[in-house]
C-alpha positions, 0 to 999 in steps of 0.5 A, spaced: 500 500 500 502 506 498 504 511 503 498 516 501 493 510 501 495 508 508 495 515 511 488 516 508 486 509 511 488 511 518 485 518 518 480 523 514 481 530 513 477 535 516 480 541 514 486 541 509 492 545 508 490 552 505 494 558 503 492 562 509 493 556 514 500 554 511 501 547 513 496 547 518 491 541 517 486 538 521 485 531 521 481 525 525 483 518 526 479 513 523 478 506 527 484 503 523 488 509 525 486 509 532 488 501 532 495 503 529 496 509 534 495 504 540 499 499 537 505 504 535 504 507 543 505 500 545 511 499 541 514 505 543 513 503 551 516 497 550 522 500 547 523 505 552 522 500 557 528 496 554 532 502 553 532 504 560 531 497 564 538 499 567 536 506 569 534 507 576 528 512 578 533 517 580 537 516 573 531 517 569 528 523 573 535 526 572 535 525 565 528 528 564 530 534 568 537 535 564 533 534 557 528 539 559 533 544 561 536 543 554 530 544 551 529 551 554 536 553 552 535 551 545 528 555 545 532 561 548 538 560 544 540 566 539 541 562 532 544 568 528 551 566 529 
């Protein structure tokens, strides 16, 4: 199945992108789309569990805090140089 055919079976357009909205669009998941999203979320949780299986709670909390700090720094960074 082509990517566009698969995408159309997973969602329906409520509002397509327009010149005034730019690339913004509104879509709703179909029943197949909701099943796919649930499966994708489960696979993601399983991968995360495998990735962080050797991390303690404190390690995960520290990593999360550092990633938030990095995200804020990137938001405030001046990228003109």
